[in-house]
C-alpha positions as CSV (number, residue, x, y, z in Angstrom):
1,M,65.4,79.0,174.9
2,P,67.6,78.6,171.7
3,K,71.3,78.5,172.0
4,I,73.1,81.4,170.2
5,Y,76.5,81.4,169.1
6,M,78.4,84.9,169.8
7,V,81.5,85.9,167.7
8,E,83.6,88.9,168.7
9,V,86.1,89.8,166.0
10,G,88.7,92.8,166.3
11,V,92.4,93.8,166.6
12,E,94.7,93.6,169.5
13,L,96.1,97.1,170.4
14,D,99.7,97.5,170.8
15,K,100.9,98.7,174.3
16,N,101.8,102.1,172.7
17,H,98.4,102.7,171.3
18,E,96.5,105.7,172.8
19,E,93.5,103.6,173.6
20,Y,95.3,100.5,175.0
21,D,94.0,101.2,178.6
22,V,90.4,101.4,177.5
23,Y,90.3,98.0,175.9
24,Q,92.7,96.2,178.3
25,C,91.5,92.8,179.6
26,K,93.5,89.7,181.0
27,L,93.9,86.4,179.0
28,N,95.3,83.5,180.9
29,G,96.9,86.2,183.3
30,V,98.4,88.3,180.5
31,N,97.4,91.8,179.7
32,H,96.1,92.4,176.2
33,A,94.0,95.2,174.7
34,L,91.4,93.8,172.3
35,Y,89.6,96.3,170.3
36,D,86.2,94.8,169.2
37,E,85.3,95.7,165.7
38,D,82.2,93.6,165.4
39,T,80.1,91.4,167.5
40,M,77.5,89.1,165.9
41,A,75.1,86.3,167.0
42,F,74.5,83.2,165.1
43,L,72.1,80.2,165.3
44,D,74.4,77.8,163.7
45,K,77.9,77.1,165.2
46,D,79.5,76.1,162.1
47,K,78.7,79.2,160.3
48,A,79.7,81.3,163.4
49,F,83.1,79.4,163.5
50,I,83.5,79.8,159.5
51,F,82.8,83.5,159.8
52,L,85.3,83.9,162.6
53,N,88.0,82.1,160.8
54,E,87.6,83.8,157.6
55,Y,87.8,87.1,159.4
56,V,91.0,86.2,161.3
57,D,92.7,84.7,158.1
58,K,91.9,88.0,156.3
59,G,93.1,90.2,158.9
60,V,96.2,92.0,159.8
61,R,98.8,91.2,162.3
62,G,96.9,90.9,165.9
63,T,93.4,90.2,164.3
64,Y,91.6,88.1,166.8
65,G,88.2,86.2,167.1
66,V,86.3,84.7,170.0
67,L,83.5,82.2,169.9
68,W,81.1,81.4,172.9
69,D,77.5,80.3,173.3
70,I,74.6,81.4,175.4
71,E,71.0,80.5,175.8
72,R,68.5,83.2,175.7
73,K,65.0,84.3,174.5
74,I,64.9,85.7,170.9
75,E,63.0,89.0,171.1
76,T,60.3,89.8,168.6
77,N,62.3,92.5,167.1
78,E,65.3,90.2,166.4
79,E,63.4,87.1,165.2
80,E,63.2,88.0,161.6
81,E,66.9,88.9,161.2
82,L,68.1,86.0,163.0
83,I,65.8,83.3,162.0
84,N,65.8,84.6,158.1
85,Q,69.6,85.5,157.9
86,G,71.0,83.3,160.8
87,V,72.9,86.3,162.2
88,L,72.4,89.4,164.2
89,K,74.9,92.1,163.4
90,N,76.2,94.5,166.1
91,E,75.0,92.2,168.8
92,F,76.1,93.2,172.3
93,L,75.6,90.3,174.6
94,P,77.8,89.4,177.6
95,R,81.4,89.3,176.6
96,K,83.3,86.2,177.1
97,I,87.1,86.5,176.5
98,D,88.8,83.1,176.4
99,N,89.7,80.7,173.8
100,V,90.8,83.7,171.7
101,V,92.0,82.8,168.1
102,F,94.7,85.1,166.8
103,K,96.4,86.0,163.7
104,G,99.9,87.4,163.6
105,G,102.6,87.8,166.3
106,L,101.1,89.7,169.2
107,N,99.6,86.6,170.8
108,P,102.1,85.0,173.1
109,Y,100.2,81.6,172.9
110,A,100.7,81.5,169.0
């Protein structure tokens, strides 16, 4: 099975946001609300990391990105897009929230 590199990007919601509770999760024991704007799968780790960093660099305060890897079978309907383009857009595989890269002031670890 090939290794696939997952990237989730989005924006951290402020505690006063009406959907804060919907997107709430814990990061290193601290509550955050991470609104995921896009999740993509890459075959190449470097391309995944470049996409994540560019997204976060161009983002607003609180923009975040997460990179993790999984191993799984590539389904027939995914093969052309993933192999030819190197990316699957709107891919919803198991979410892993750690090692988050943030932009701006909402991240207490920045």
